[in-house]
N, C-alpha and C positions, 0 to 999 in steps of 0.2 A: 465834367460836361455840364454846361449851363442849361437852364430850363428852356431858353429861347435861342438856340444856336442859329436858326435859319430865318424863321418868320417872326415878326415883331408881335408884341402883345396886342397892339392896335389892330394888326392884320387878323389875329386870332379872334378878337372881339367882333370885328367886322364880318369874319367868316361865319361865326355862330349866328349873328343877327340876320345876315343875308340869307343863310340857310332857312331860318325860321320864316322870314317873309316870303321867300320863294316857295317854300313848302306850303305855306298858307294859300298862296295863289294857286299852286298846283292842285291842292286838295279841294279848295272852295271855289276859286276863281274860274278855273278852266271848266269844271262841270256847270257852273252858273251860266257862263257864256254859251256853252254848247246847248244848254237847255233853254236858251232864250231869256234868261233872267240875269242880266249883268248887275242889277241892283242887289243881288244876293251877296256879292262880294262885300259891299258896304254894310249890308244888314247883318252879316255874320261877323264882321270885323271886331266889334267890341268884346266878343267872347273868343273868337277864333284866333286873333293875333296874340293875345296874352297866353292862350294855351300853346300855340306854336312856339312862342318864346320860352315858355316854361319847359316844354319837352326838349327843345333844342339845347337849352342850357343844362338841363338835368342829364340828358343822355348823349347828345352830340358834342357838347363842349369838352368833356373829359377825353373823348375819343380824338377830337380835333387837336386838342392840346398835345396829345401824344404824337399824332402823325405829323403835325406841323413842326416837329423838331428836326425834320429832314426835308429837303426839297421834294415837292410832290410832283410827279409826272402826270400827264393827262390820263394815261391808262390807270395809274394808281388812284387818281381822283375819282374816276368812273367806278372802279371796283369798290373803293371804300365808301363812296356815296351809296352804292347798292347794299353794302353790308350794314351801314347805319340805318337805311330804310328797312332792311330786313329785321333788324333788332326792334325797331318801332312797330313794324307790322306784327311780329311775333308777340310782343307785349299786348297789342290791341286785340289780336285773335284770342290770346289766353284770357284776357279780361272778358271778352264777349262770350267765350265758351263757358266760363265760370258763371256768368250771369244767366246764360241759357240753361245750364245745369240746375242752378238754383230755381229757375222758373219751372223746369220740367218736374222737379220733385214736389212742387207745391200743388196740392190737390185742388186748390181754389182758383187756379189759373188755367184758362183755356184760350189758346190763341193760335191763329194761322196768319203768318206773314207772307204775303205774296208779292209778285212783281212780274211783269212781262207775261202775264197769263198763267204763271206757275207758282206753286207754293214753295217758299224758300225755307220756312221753318214752321214746325208744329210744336206748340208748347215749349218753345225755347230751343228745340233740337233741330239742327240744320238737316234739310232733306238733301239727297244727292244733287239736286239742282242748286240748292243753297250753297253747298260746298263748291260747286263749279263756279258760281258767281263770286264767292269769296276768293277762290284761287285766281280768277281773272283779275279781280280788283287788286289783289295783293301783288300780282306780277306788274300791273300798271303802276302801283305805288312804288315798287322797287325800281322800275325803269325811271320813274320821275325822280327818285332819289339820286340815281346815277347822273341824270341830266342836270339836276340842281348842283351836284358836286362839281361838274364841269363848269357850270356858270359861275359858281362861287370862286373856283380857281382862277377863272378869267377876271372876275371882279377884284379879287384880292391882289392879283398881279405877282410879280417876281418877289422872291424873298428879299426882305429889306433890313433885317435886324442883325446887329452884332450883339445886342442886348435886348431886354424886354421893355425898354423905356420908349422906343420909337413908335 
């Protein structure tokens, strides 16, 4: 069994790069536009796009390489996009909670982070409202991952490879 029986190497590279760019737009662009600051897309690009590419290549690329060995259905693309977004969200939440824990055990730190008139965290520890906001944002992120996967499947097109050189 070859490494590329269905999709070409070029299609795989395009899928990873398109995922990163669409992910950047979903995470930075959509909120910037909704908050009336479309310039935020360009302002965050020098740092945001490289990070999006880094995470997509580090986490998404190996997963995509594996799943692109067979033809991907629209349903499969949707589910797998949600799974990849879930993995990214889990890593982000774990890093955030570790940082919050470290802040909570530091006696020299005193902070209250709020939003929408409510306190989201106290000394790095999420409040119930903070957990609710985190859950809502995580679900939106996972839904965006599913939609991005559908868009990438559409952009990549039909399987084109008999080998990895195309």
